[in-house]
C-alpha positions in Angstrom: 60.8 86.8 51.2 61.3 89.5 54.1 58.7 91.0 56.8 59.8 94.0 57.8 56.9 95.0 59.5 57.5 93.0 62.9 60.3 92.9 65.0 61.5 90.0 63.9 61.9 89.2 60.1 63.2 86.4 58.5 64.4 86.2 55.0 65.6 82.9 53.0 68.6 82.5 50.0 72.2 82.8 51.6 71.3 82.4 55.2 68.6 83.5 57.8 68.3 87.0 58.6 67.0 88.3 62.0 66.2 91.7 62.8 66.0 92.2 66.7 65.7 95.8 68.0 66.9 97.6 64.7 69.7 95.4 64.1 70.0 92.9 61.8 71.5 89.8 62.5 72.2 87.3 59.6 72.8 83.5 60.7 75.3 82.3 57.9 76.6 78.9 57.6 80.4 80.0 56.8 80.5 82.2 59.6 82.6 81.2 62.8 79.6 80.5 65.7 77.1 81.1 62.9 76.2 84.8 63.9 77.1 87.8 62.0 75.9 91.4 61.7 75.1 93.1 58.8 75.7 97.0 57.5 74.0 98.4 54.4 76.8 96.5 52.4 78.8 94.2 54.5 78.2 91.6 56.6 80.7 91.3 59.8 81.5 89.8 63.0 83.9 91.7 64.3 84.8 90.9 68.6 87.9 92.3 70.2 89.4 91.4 73.7 90.7 94.9 74.7 93.1 95.5 77.9 93.7 98.8 79.1 95.3 100.0 82.4 95.5 103.3 84.5 98.8 105.2 84.3 101.5 103.6 86.4 99.3 100.6 86.9 97.6 102.0 90.4 94.9 99.7 91.3 92.0 102.6 91.5 89.3 100.0 90.7 88.2 99.1 93.8 84.6 99.3 95.2 82.6 102.0 94.0 85.0 103.6 91.5 85.3 100.2 89.8 81.3 100.1 89.8 81.4 103.3 88.3 83.8 102.7 85.4 82.1 99.5 84.6 78.7 101.3 84.0 80.6 104.1 82.2 82.0 102.0 79.7 78.5 100.7 79.2 77.0 103.5 78.7 79.8 105.4 76.2 79.4 102.1 74.2 75.8 102.3 73.4 76.4 106.1 72.5 78.3 104.6 69.1 76.1 103.0 66.7 76.0 99.0 67.4 79.1 99.1 69.4 78.4 96.7 72.1 79.8 95.3 75.3 79.7 91.5 75.1 81.9 91.3 78.4 83.6 93.5 81.2 85.9 92.8 83.7 86.9 95.7 86.0 90.3 94.3 87.7 91.9 96.6 90.7 94.6 97.9 88.3 93.4 97.3 84.5 90.2 96.6 82.4 89.2 93.9 80.5 86.7 94.1 77.7 85.2 92.3 74.8 83.6 94.8 72.3 81.6 93.9 69.4 82.5 96.8 66.8 81.3 97.4 63.2 84.2 97.7 60.6 83.1 101.3 60.0 84.6 102.5 63.3 88.7 102.2 63.9 89.6 100.7 67.6 91.9 103.5 67.8 88.7 105.7 67.9 86.8 103.9 70.0 89.6 103.3 72.5 90.1 107.0 72.4 86.5 107.8 72.8 86.3 105.4 75.9 89.2 105.9 77.6 89.2 110.2 77.2 85.3 110.1 78.5 85.8 107.5 81.5 88.7 110.1 82.4 86.9 112.9 82.6 83.6 111.9 84.1 85.8 109.5 86.8 87.7 112.8 87.9 84.3 114.9 87.7 82.9 112.4 90.0 85.8 111.2 92.2 88.0 114.6 92.9 90.7 112.9 95.0 91.5 111.0 91.6 93.1 114.3 90.6 95.7 114.2 93.2 97.2 110.9 92.1 96.9 111.4 88.1 98.2 115.2 87.9 97.9 116.6 84.6 94.3 115.0 84.6 95.9 111.7 82.7 94.5 108.8 84.1 95.2 106.1 81.6 98.5 105.2 80.0 99.1 105.5 76.9 98.5 102.5 74.9 96.4 99.3 75.2 96.1 95.8 74.2 94.1 94.6 71.6 93.2 90.8 69.8 90.6 89.7 67.8 88.2 87.3 69.3 
């Protein structure tokens, strides 16, 4: 039984399904933590801890630049369908994020998008970064990712 006309809908069977703002959450007994997301043909819980650094590990994310970078990561993650920033911690020389990413997106694609767009936006807003990061390369090549 499923009520589709309300913002919150429940169904009974294998688990309890809750639809909240168009995103279906499945509370299943076998899934760690008990909360999973649902696509049309899959139920998943994919969370990743990702750490990435600016080139040469320069401590540039202090003050306004760090706050702007944090806002940009939140804003850019919302542009991708069902990608959510669970937590973010911007240090002076690196960024920690915990992202919830559906299985239809590869992590390398999400990271390329986030690192590329944040670099462009930071260089546009803070022109002095262009002197330190010549060639408009803000981020180091790689990143560290682990599942949560």
